[in-house]
N, CA, C and O atoms as CSV, one atom per row, in Angstrom:
chain,resi,resn,atom,element,x,y,z
A,1,MET,N,N,16.951,17.878,27.924
A,1,MET,CA,C,16.391,17.687,29.242
A,1,MET,C,C,15.502,16.448,29.236
A,1,MET,O,O,14.556,16.349,28.455
A,2,TYR,N,N,15.809,15.543,30.087
A,2,TYR,CA,C,15.041,14.306,30.183
A,2,TYR,C,C,14.125,14.358,31.393
A,2,TYR,O,O,14.475,14.909,32.437
A,3,VAL,N,N,12.945,13.773,31.231
A,3,VAL,CA,C,11.980,13.703,32.322
A,3,VAL,C,C,12.140,12.352,32.994
A,3,VAL,O,O,12.144,11.314,32.332
A,4,LYS,N,N,12.269,12.373,34.296
A,4,LYS,CA,C,12.387,11.117,35.027
A,4,LYS,C,C,10.992,10.589,35.345
A,4,LYS,O,O,10.127,11.324,35.822
A,5,ILE,N,N,10.798,9.340,35.079
A,5,ILE,CA,C,9.509,8.705,35.316
A,5,ILE,C,C,9.700,7.638,36.381
A,5,ILE,O,O,10.624,6.828,36.298
A,6,LYS,N,N,8.825,7.638,37.381
A,6,LYS,CA,C,8.910,6.623,38.426
A,6,LYS,C,C,8.614,5.256,37.834
A,6,LYS,O,O,7.782,5.112,36.939
A,7,GLU,N,N,9.292,4.286,38.340
A,7,GLU,CA,C,9.046,2.929,37.864
A,7,GLU,C,C,7.793,2.386,38.545
A,7,GLU,O,O,7.647,2.446,39.766
A,8,PHE,N,N,6.906,1.862,37.728
A,8,PHE,CA,C,5.681,1.287,38.270
A,8,PHE,C,C,5.975,-0.125,38.772
A,8,PHE,O,O,6.672,-0.898,38.115
A,9,THR,N,N,5.448,-0.438,39.911
A,9,THR,CA,C,5.615,-1.790,40.436
A,9,THR,C,C,4.249,-2.353,40.770
A,9,THR,O,O,3.369,-1.649,41.266
A,10,ASN,N,N,4.092,-3.622,40.493
A,10,ASN,CA,C,2.867,-4.362,40.785
A,10,ASN,C,C,1.628,-3.742,40.129
A,10,ASN,O,O,0.540,-3.773,40.702
A,11,LEU,N,N,1.791,-3.189,38.951
A,11,LEU,CA,C,0.649,-2.711,38.192
A,11,LEU,C,C,0.395,-3.685,37.065
A,11,LEU,O,O,1.235,-4.542,36.789
A,12,GLY,N,N,-0.739,-3.574,36.410
A,12,GLY,CA,C,-1.112,-4.513,35.356
A,12,GLY,C,C,-0.211,-4.408,34.136
A,12,GLY,O,O,0.606,-3.494,34.025
A,13,ASN,N,N,-0.373,-5.351,33.231
A,13,ASN,CA,C,0.428,-5.388,32.013
A,13,ASN,C,C,0.212,-4.151,31.152
A,13,ASN,O,O,1.134,-3.710,30.465
A,14,ASN,N,N,-1.003,-3.578,31.179
A,14,ASN,CA,C,-1.268,-2.380,30.381
A,14,ASN,C,C,-0.421,-1.213,30.849
A,14,ASN,O,O,0.113,-0.463,30.032
A,15,TYR,N,N,-0.293,-1.053,32.167
A,15,TYR,CA,C,0.510,0.044,32.689
A,15,TYR,C,C,1.991,-0.177,32.416
A,15,TYR,O,O,2.721,0.782,32.166
A,16,GLN,N,N,2.437,-1.406,32.459
A,16,GLN,CA,C,3.840,-1.683,32.167
A,16,GLN,C,C,4.137,-1.400,30.699
A,16,GLN,O,O,5.203,-0.873,30.381
A,17,LEU,N,N,3.221,-1.738,29.804
A,17,LEU,CA,C,3.412,-1.450,28.392
A,17,LEU,C,C,3.466,0.051,28.150
A,17,LEU,O,O,4.308,0.525,27.386
A,18,ILE,N,N,2.581,0.800,28.790
A,18,ILE,CA,C,2.595,2.258,28.662
A,18,ILE,C,C,3.895,2.826,29.210
A,18,ILE,O,O,4.479,3.735,28.621
A,19,TYR,N,N,4.343,2.293,30.327
A,19,TYR,CA,C,5.601,2.740,30.928
A,19,TYR,C,C,6.768,2.510,29.976
A,19,TYR,O,O,7.606,3.395,29.807
A,20,TYR,N,N,6.837,1.339,29.352
A,20,TYR,CA,C,7.931,1.054,28.427
A,20,TYR,C,C,7.875,1.944,27.189
A,20,TYR,O,O,8.915,2.370,26.686
A,21,ILE,N,N,6.688,2.227,26.700
A,21,ILE,CA,C,6.554,3.107,25.531
A,21,ILE,C,C,7.002,4.521,25.872
A,21,ILE,O,O,7.716,5.154,25.095
A,22,ILE,N,N,6.583,5.015,27.032
A,22,ILE,CA,C,6.960,6.377,27.426
A,22,ILE,C,C,8.460,6.483,27.637
A,22,ILE,O,O,9.076,7.456,27.200
A,23,THR,N,N,9.055,5.506,28.294
A,23,THR,CA,C,10.506,5.557,28.501
A,23,THR,C,C,11.254,5.448,27.182
A,23,THR,O,O,12.295,6.083,27.013
A,24,PHE,N,N,10.747,4.658,26.247
A,24,PHE,CA,C,11.391,4.554,24.933
A,24,PHE,C,C,11.357,5.889,24.208
A,24,PHE,O,O,12.357,6.320,23.632
A,25,VAL,N,N,10.204,6.539,24.240
A,25,VAL,CA,C,10.068,7.819,23.544
A,25,VAL,C,C,10.976,8.870,24.168
A,25,VAL,O,O,11.659,9.597,23.446
A,26,PHE,N,N,10.997,8.963,25.487
A,26,PHE,CA,C,11.840,9.974,26.121
A,26,PHE,C,C,13.322,9.664,25.982
A,26,PHE,O,O,14.141,10.580,25.911
A,27,LYS,N,N,13.670,8.407,25.942
A,27,LYS,CA,C,15.082,8.030,25.849
A,27,LYS,C,C,15.651,8.336,24.471
A,27,LYS,O,O,16.792,8.782,24.354
A,28,PHE,N,N,14.864,8.100,23.434
A,28,PHE,CA,C,15.384,8.232,22.085
A,28,PHE,C,C,14.816,9.432,21.324
A,28,PHE,O,O,15.026,9.544,20.116
A,29,ARG,N,N,14.116,10.310,21.995
A,29,ARG,CA,C,13.460,11.407,21.270
A,29,ARG,C,C,14.453,12.342,20.601
A,29,ARG,O,O,14.222,12.772,19.471
A,30,ASP,N,N,15.553,12.665,21.272
A,30,ASP,CA,C,16.522,13.580,20.662
A,30,ASP,C,C,17.184,12.953,19.446
A,30,ASP,O,O,17.346,13.608,18.416
A,31,SER,N,N,17.565,11.692,19.561
A,31,SER,CA,C,18.228,11.059,18.427
A,31,SER,C,C,17.263,10.794,17.285
A,31,SER,O,O,17.675,10.801,16.125
A,32,MET,N,N,15.984,10.559,17.582
A,32,MET,CA,C,15.006,10.294,16.524
A,32,MET,C,C,14.662,11.556,15.755
A,32,MET,O,O,14.641,11.539,14.524
A,33,PHE,N,N,14.395,12.633,16.444
A,33,PHE,CA,C,13.887,13.820,15.774
A,33,PHE,C,C,14.986,14.681,15.178
A,33,PHE,O,O,14.680,15.648,14.481
A,34,ASN,N,N,16.236,14.376,15.417
A,34,ASN,CA,C,17.311,15.090,14.748
A,34,ASN,C,C,17.582,14.497,13.375
A,34,ASN,O,O,18.250,15.127,12.556
A,35,LYS,N,N,17.085,13.316,13.110
A,35,LYS,CA,C,17.285,12.674,11.813
A,35,LYS,C,C,16.069,12.973,10.941
A,35,LYS,O,O,14.962,12.510,11.217
A,36,LYS,N,N,16.290,13.746,9.895
A,36,LYS,CA,C,15.197,14.165,9.027
A,36,LYS,C,C,14.571,12.992,8.274
A,36,LYS,O,O,13.355,12.961,8.084
A,37,SER,N,N,15.388,12.026,7.844
A,37,SER,CA,C,14.836,10.903,7.083
A,37,SER,C,C,13.935,10.029,7.955
A,37,SER,O,O,12.911,9.534,7.485
A,38,LEU,N,N,14.307,9.838,9.213
A,38,LEU,CA,C,13.480,9.027,10.111
A,38,LEU,C,C,12.174,9.745,10.427
A,38,LEU,O,O,11.120,9.116,10.517
A,39,THR,N,N,12.244,11.049,10.595
A,39,THR,CA,C,11.029,11.826,10.847
A,39,THR,C,C,10.089,11.740,9.645
A,39,THR,O,O,8.883,11.562,9.815
A,40,GLY,N,N,10.628,11.864,8.447
A,40,GLY,CA,C,9.808,11.745,7.246
A,40,GLY,C,C,9.187,10.372,7.105
A,40,GLY,O,O,8.031,10.242,6.702
A,41,LEU,N,N,9.962,9.337,7.440
A,41,LEU,CA,C,9.442,7.975,7.384
A,41,LEU,C,C,8.293,7.789,8.359
A,41,LEU,O,O,7.280,7.184,8.010
A,42,LEU,N,N,8.433,8.300,9.575
A,42,LEU,CA,C,7.363,8.173,10.568
A,42,LEU,C,C,6.107,8.925,10.125
A,42,LEU,O,O,4.993,8.433,10.303
A,43,ILE,N,N,6.283,10.105,9.553
A,43,ILE,CA,C,5.124,10.864,9.068
A,43,ILE,C,C,4.445,10.115,7.925
A,43,ILE,O,O,3.217,10.048,7.877
A,44,ALA,N,N,5.226,9.552,7.006
A,44,ALA,CA,C,4.652,8.800,5.886
A,44,ALA,C,C,3.907,7.562,6.376
A,44,ALA,O,O,2.831,7.248,5.868
A,45,LEU,N,N,4.465,6.859,7.353
A,45,LEU,CA,C,3.789,5.674,7.896
A,45,LEU,C,C,2.476,6.050,8.571
A,45,LEU,O,O,1.472,5.358,8.402
A,46,ILE,N,N,2.474,7.124,9.323
A,46,ILE,CA,C,1.253,7.559,9.999
A,46,ILE,C,C,0.183,7.946,8.975
A,46,ILE,O,O,-0.990,7.615,9.150
A,47,LEU,N,N,0.581,8.641,7.910
A,47,LEU,CA,C,-0.375,9.016,6.873
A,47,LEU,C,C,-0.928,7.796,6.133
A,47,LEU,O,O,-2.122,7.739,5.839
A,48,CYS,N,N,-0.067,6.824,5.833
A,48,CYS,CA,C,-0.537,5.614,5.140
A,48,CYS,C,C,-1.498,4.812,6.008
A,48,CYS,O,O,-2.531,4.348,5.524
A,49,ILE,N,N,-1.172,4.648,7.263
A,49,ILE,CA,C,-2.038,3.891,8.170
A,49,ILE,C,C,-3.378,4.607,8.348
A,49,ILE,O,O,-4.428,3.964,8.356
A,50,SER,N,N,-3.347,5.930,8.490
A,50,SER,CA,C,-4.609,6.657,8.649
A,50,SER,C,C,-5.442,6.602,7.367
A,50,SER,O,O,-6.670,6.546,7.443
A,51,ALA,N,N,-4.804,6.617,6.191
A,51,ALA,CA,C,-5.556,6.512,4.932
A,51,ALA,C,C,-6.224,5.146,4.805
A,51,ALA,O,O,-7.373,5.062,4.373
A,52,VAL,N,N,-5.524,4.080,5.172
A,52,VAL,CA,C,-6.100,2.735,5.106
A,52,VAL,C,C,-7.267,2.608,6.084
A,52,VAL,O,O,-8.302,2.042,5.732
A,53,LEU,N,N,-7.119,3.121,7.297
A,53,LEU,CA,C,-8.200,3.050,8.276
A,53,LEU,C,C,-9.409,3.867,7.827
A,53,LEU,O,O,-10.548,3.438,8.015
A,54,TYR,N,N,-9.176,5.030,7.241
A,54,TYR,CA,C,-10.279,5.844,6.730
A,54,TYR,C,C,-11.023,5.094,5.630
A,54,TYR,O,O,-12.254,5.100,5.597
A,55,TYR,N,N,-10.285,4.452,4.733
A,55,TYR,CA,C,-10.911,3.673,3.669
A,55,TYR,C,C,-11.747,2.531,4.250
A,55,TYR,O,O,-12.892,2.326,3.846
A,56,LYS,N,N,-11.171,1.792,5.195
A,56,LYS,CA,C,-11.874,0.631,5.763
A,56,LYS,C,C,-13.160,1.034,6.474
A,56,LYS,O,O,-14.167,0.334,6.366
A,57,PHE,N,N,-13.142,2.151,7.198
A,57,PHE,CA,C,-14.304,2.506,8.006
A,57,PHE,C,C,-15.331,3.353,7.276
A,57,PHE,O,O,-16.511,3.289,7.621
A,58,PHE,N,N,-14.935,4.154,6.271
A,58,PHE,CA,C,-15.868,5.100,5.676
A,58,PHE,C,C,-16.156,4.874,4.193
A,58,PHE,O,O,-17.238,5.236,3.733
A,59,ILE,N,N,-15.243,4.298,3.437
A,59,ILE,CA,C,-15.401,4.238,1.988
A,59,ILE,C,C,-15.735,2.846,1.480
A,59,ILE,O,O,-16.514,2.718,0.536
A,60,GLU,N,N,-15.179,1.808,2.067
A,60,GLU,CA,C,-15.317,0.447,1.546
A,60,GLU,C,C,-16.775,-0.004,1.543
A,60,GLU,O,O,-17.494,0.174,2.526
A,61,LYS,N,N,-17.188,-0.576,0.453
A,61,LYS,CA,C,-18.542,-1.114,0.310
A,61,LYS,C,C,-18.452,-2.624,0.130
A,61,LYS,O,O,-17.538,-3.129,-0.522
A,62,LYS,N,N,-19.387,-3.324,0.701
A,62,LYS,CA,C,-19.434,-4.776,0.565
A,62,LYS,C,C,-20.028,-5.143,-0.788
A,62,LYS,O,O,-20.931,-4.467,-1.280
A,63,ASP,N,N,-19.518,-6.218,-1.390
A,63,ASP,CA,C,-20.057,-6.696,-2.658
A,63,ASP,C,C,-21.386,-7.401,-2.418
A,63,ASP,O,O,-21.573,-8.071,-1.403
A,64,GLY,N,N,-22.304,-7.242,-3.365
A,64,GLY,CA,C,-23.578,-7.917,-3.224
A,64,GLY,C,C,-24.465,-7.672,-4.427
A,64,GLY,O,O,-24.232,-6.762,-5.222
A,65,PHE,N,N,-25.491,-8.507,-4.542
A,65,PHE,CA,C,-26.514,-8.352,-5.569
A,65,PHE,C,C,-27.680,-7.577,-4.973
A,65,PHE,O,O,-27.965,-7.698,-3.782
A,66,VAL,N,N,-28.344,-6.793,-5.787
A,66,VAL,CA,C,-29.617,-6.192,-5.400
A,66,VAL,C,C,-30.678,-6.873,-6.245
A,66,VAL,O,O,-30.740,-6.680,-7.460
A,67,LEU,N,N,-31.503,-7.661,-5.601
A,67,LEU,CA,C,-32.595,-8.334,-6.292
A,67,LEU,C,C,-33.818,-7.434,-6.202
A,67,LEU,O,O,-34.213,-7.019,-5.113
A,68,ASP,N,N,-34.418,-7.133,-7.355
A,68,ASP,CA,C,-35.546,-6.216,-7.415
A,68,ASP,C,C,-36.693,-6.877,-8.176
A,68,ASP,O,O,-36.475,-7.554,-9.180
A,69,ASN,N,N,-37.895,-6.680,-7.696
A,69,ASN,CA,C,-39.073,-7.225,-8.356
A,69,ASN,C,C,-40.020,-6.081,-8.713
A,69,ASN,O,O,-40.833,-5.677,-7.881
A,70,PRO,N,N,-39.929,-5.548,-9.940
A,70,PRO,CA,C,-40.814,-4.450,-10.325
A,70,PRO,C,C,-42.182,-4.911,-10.821
A,70,PRO,O,O,-43.044,-4.082,-11.111
A,71,THR,N,N,-42.388,-6.222,-10.920
A,71,THR,CA,C,-43.657,-6.731,-11.457
A,71,THR,C,C,-44.736,-6.765,-10.387
A,71,THR,O,O,-44.497,-6.389,-9.240
A,72,GLU,N,N,-45.927,-7.219,-10.771
A,72,GLU,CA,C,-47.026,-7.336,-9.816
A,72,GLU,C,C,-47.209,-8.762,-9.329
A,72,GLU,O,O,-48.176,-9.049,-8.625
A,73,ASN,N,N,-46.301,-9.662,-9.688
A,73,ASN,CA,C,-46.331,-11.058,-9.226
A,73,ASN,C,C,-45.106,-11.308,-8.346
A,73,ASN,O,O,-44.084,-10.633,-8.473
A,74,SER,N,N,-45.228,-12.279,-7.466
A,74,SER,CA,C,-44.061,-12.648,-6.657
A,74,SER,C,C,-43.098,-13.481,-7.512
A,74,SER,O,O,-43.515,-14.198,-8.421
A,75,ILE,N,N,-41.820,-13.369,-7.202
A,75,ILE,CA,C,-40.783,-14.082,-7.947
A,75,ILE,C,C,-39.965,-14.905,-6.962
A,75,ILE,O,O,-39.594,-14.421,-5.893
A,76,LYS,N,N,-39.689,-16.149,-7.329
A,76,LYS,CA,C,-38.815,-17.011,-6.535
A,76,LYS,C,C,-37.437,-16.991,-7.202
A,76,LYS,O,O,-37.300,-17.357,-8.370
A,77,VAL,N,N,-36.419,-16.562,-6.449
A,77,VAL,CA,C,-35.056,-16.453,-6.971
A,77,VAL,C,C,-34.184,-17.464,-6.254
A,77,VAL,O,O,-34.220,-17.569,-5.029
A,78,ILE,N,N,-33.398,-18.210,-7.025
A,78,ILE,CA,C,-32.447,-19.166,-6.458
A,78,ILE,C,C,-31.046,-18.622,-6.735
A,78,ILE,O,O,-30.618,-18.550,-7.887
A,79,LEU,N,N,-30.335,-18.240,-5.672
A,79,LEU,CA,C,-28.991,-17.671,-5.784
A,79,LEU,C,C,-28.040,-18.527,-4.958
A,79,LEU,O,O,-28.158,-18.595,-3.735
A,80,ASN,N,N,-27.099,-19.179,-5.634
A,80,ASN,CA,C,-26.127,-20.055,-4.964
A,80,ASN,C,C,-26.819,-21.096,-4.079
A,80,ASN,O,O,-26.415,-21.319,-2.938
A,81,LYS,N,N,-27.853,-21.722,-4.613
A,81,LYS,CA,C,-28.617,-22.785,-3.950
A,81,LYS,C,C,-29.375,-22.306,-2.710
A,81,LYS,O,O,-29.719,-23.116,-1.849
A,82,GLU,N,N,-29.637,-21.008,-2.611
A,82,GLU,CA,C,-30.472,-20.461,-1.541
A,82,GLU,C,C,-31.701,-19.835,-2.178
A,82,GLU,O,O,-31.593,-19.125,-3.177
A,83,ASN,N,N,-32.864,-20.096,-1.605
A,83,ASN,CA,C,-34.126,-19.615,-2.158
A,83,ASN,C,C,-34.513,-18.278,-1.522
A,83,ASN,O,O,-34.424,-18.096,-0.308
A,84,TYR,N,N,-34.944,-17.355,-2.374
A,84,TYR,CA,C,-35.455,-16.065,-1.938
A,84,TYR,C,C,-36.785,-15.842,-2.654
A,84,TYR,O,O,-36.898,-16.095,-3.853
A,85,VAL,N,N,-37.785,-15.369,-1.921
A,85,VAL,CA,C,-39.083,-15.045,-2.517
A,85,VAL,C,C,-39.251,-13.535,-2.409
A,85,VAL,O,O,-39.232,-12.970,-1.316
A,86,LEU,N,N,-39.418,-12.885,-3.576
A,86,LEU,CA,C,-39.569,-11.437,-3.618
A,86,LEU,C,C,-41.024,-11.090,-3.897
A,86,LEU,O,O,-41.603,-11.532,-4.890
A,87,ALA,N,N,-41.595,-10.304,-3.019
A,87,ALA,CA,C,-42.970,-9.836,-3.197
A,87,ALA,C,C,-42.984,-8.745,-4.260
A,87,ALA,O,O,-41.930,-8.215,-4.612
A,88,PRO,N,N,-44.163,-8.402,-4.778
A,88,PRO,CA,C,-44.238,-7.330,-5.784
A,88,PRO,C,C,-43.688,-6.007,-5.240
A,88,PRO,O,O,-44.091,-5.553,-4.169
A,89,GLY,N,N,-42.758,-5.390,-5.994
A,89,GLY,CA,C,-42.176,-4.111,-5.602
A,89,GLY,C,C,-41.091,-4.197,-4.543
A,89,GLY,O,O,-40.641,-3.164,-4.049
A,90,GLN,N,N,-40.660,-5.389,-4.182
A,90,GLN,CA,C,-39.658,-5.559,-3.122
A,90,GLN,C,C,-38.256,-5.570,-3.722
A,90,GLN,O,O,-38.051,-6.056,-4.834
A,91,ALA,N,N,-37.295,-5.032,-2.975
A,91,ALA,CA,C,-35.877,-5.090,-3.335
A,91,ALA,C,C,-35.134,-5.726,-2.164
A,91,ALA,O,O,-35.495,-5.501,-1.009
A,92,LEU,N,N,-34.098,-6.520,-2.449
A,92,LEU,CA,C,-33.381,-7.262,-1.420
A,92,LEU,C,C,-31.888,-7.243,-1.719
A,92,LEU,O,O,-31.485,-7.516,-2.850
A,93,ASP,N,N,-31.066,-6.927,-0.731
A,93,ASP,CA,C,-29.613,-6.995,-0.862
A,93,ASP,C,C,-29.151,-8.386,-0.454
A,93,ASP,O,O,-29.485,-8.868,0.628
A,94,VAL,N,N,-28.380,-9.026,-1.327
A,94,VAL,CA,C,-27.893,-10.381,-1.085
A,94,VAL,C,C,-26.374,-10.375,-1.202
A,94,VAL,O,O,-25.845,-9.844,-2.178
A,95,PRO,N,N,-25.649,-10.954,-0.232
A,95,PRO,CA,C,-24.188,-10.965,-0.322
A,95,PRO,C,C,-23.693,-11.859,-1.453
A,95,PRO,O,O,-24.337,-12.846,-1.808
A,96,VAL,N,N,-22.539,-11.500,-2.013
A,96,VAL,CA,C,-21.936,-12.243,-3.112
A,96,VAL,C,C,-20.739,-13.024,-2.585
A,96,VAL,O,O,-19.935,-12.500,-1.813
A,97,LEU,N,N,-20.629,-14.268,-3.003
A,97,LEU,CA,C,-19.468,-15.077,-2.650
A,97,LEU,C,C,-18.321,-14.779,-3.608
A,97,LEU,O,O,-18.549,-14.357,-4.742
A,98,ASN,N,N,-17.095,-14.997,-3.156
A,98,ASN,CA,C,-15.963,-14.875,-4.063
A,98,ASN,C,C,-15.988,-16.034,-5.041
A,98,ASN,O,O,-16.266,-17.167,-4.651
A,99,GLY,N,N,-15.701,-15.766,-6.302
A,99,GLY,CA,C,-15.683,-16.821,-7.293
A,99,GLY,C,C,-16.958,-16.849,-8.116
A,99,GLY,O,O,-17.580,-15.816,-8.362
A,100,LYS,N,N,-17.338,-18.055,-8.539
A,100,LYS,CA,C,-18.483,-18.226,-9.441
A,100,LYS,C,C,-19.782,-18.243,-8.639
A,100,LYS,O,O,-19.885,-18.913,-7.611
A,101,ASN,N,N,-20.780,-17.486,-9.133
A,101,ASN,CA,C,-22.107,-17.435,-8.534
A,101,ASN,C,C,-23.134,-17.847,-9.573
A,101,ASN,O,O,-22.968,-17.586,-10.764
A,102,THR,N,N,-24.208,-18.499,-9.107
A,102,THR,CA,C,-25.278,-18.902,-10.012
A,102,THR,C,C,-26.593,-18.270,-9.553
A,102,THR,O,O,-26.851,-18.151,-8.356
A,103,ILE,N,N,-27.418,-17.868,-10.519
A,103,ILE,CA,C,-28.712,-17.276,-10.211
A,103,ILE,C,C,-29.741,-17.768,-11.215
A,103,ILE,O,O,-29.450,-17.912,-12.403
A,104,SER,N,N,-30.954,-18.025,-10.722
A,104,SER,CA,C,-32.072,-18.387,-11.602
A,104,SER,C,C,-33.344,-17.910,-10.919
A,104,SER,O,O,-33.368,-17.705,-9.706
A,105,SER,N,N,-34.401,-17.734,-11.706
A,105,SER,CA,C,-35.662,-17.250,-11.123
A,105,SER,C,C,-36.838,-18.020,-11.709
A,105,SER,O,O,-36.789,-18.529,-12.828
A,106,VAL,N,N,-37.904,-18.083,-10.902
A,106,VAL,CA,C,-39.141,-18.723,-11.311
A,106,VAL,C,C,-40.271,-17.755,-10.964
A,106,VAL,O,O,-40.389,-17.320,-9.819
A,107,SER,N,N,-41.080,-17.426,-11.930
A,107,SER,CA,C,-42.185,-16.527,-11.690
A,107,SER,C,C,-43.335,-17.318,-11.058
A,107,SER,O,O,-43.615,-18.439,-11.484
A,108,GLY,N,N,-44.001,-16.752,-10.054
A,108,GLY,CA,C,-45.036,-17.529,-9.400
A,108,GLY,C,C,-46.156,-16.793,-8.881
A,108,GLY,O,O,-47.074,-17.384,-8.313
C-alpha cells in the first residue's frame, strides 16, 4: 500500500528536499526492506555514523600542555615563541601545535 503525497508547489528548497526524500522512501520501501543485505548495510552505516558522532561530541579531548607552577615565585614560560607568566600556584592549559614544539622557562 502506497501513500499518495500531494506535490508541493512554490515552497522553499527545504520543503522540496523533504518532499523528494519522502517520495523516495515510500517508492522504494518495499524493495529496500525485502533485501536482508541492504537492511544490514543500512543498520551498520547508522551505527558507525552514530559511534563517530558520539566520539566527536562526548569523548574526544583536545591536545594541550598543562603548565603548573607549584613554587612560591612567578615563572616566565616561553612555548612556541609565546610568553606566559605563571603566578605562584597557578596552572594553565595551553594548546599544542601539530609537529615539533619548543618550551623553555625563566624563573623570576
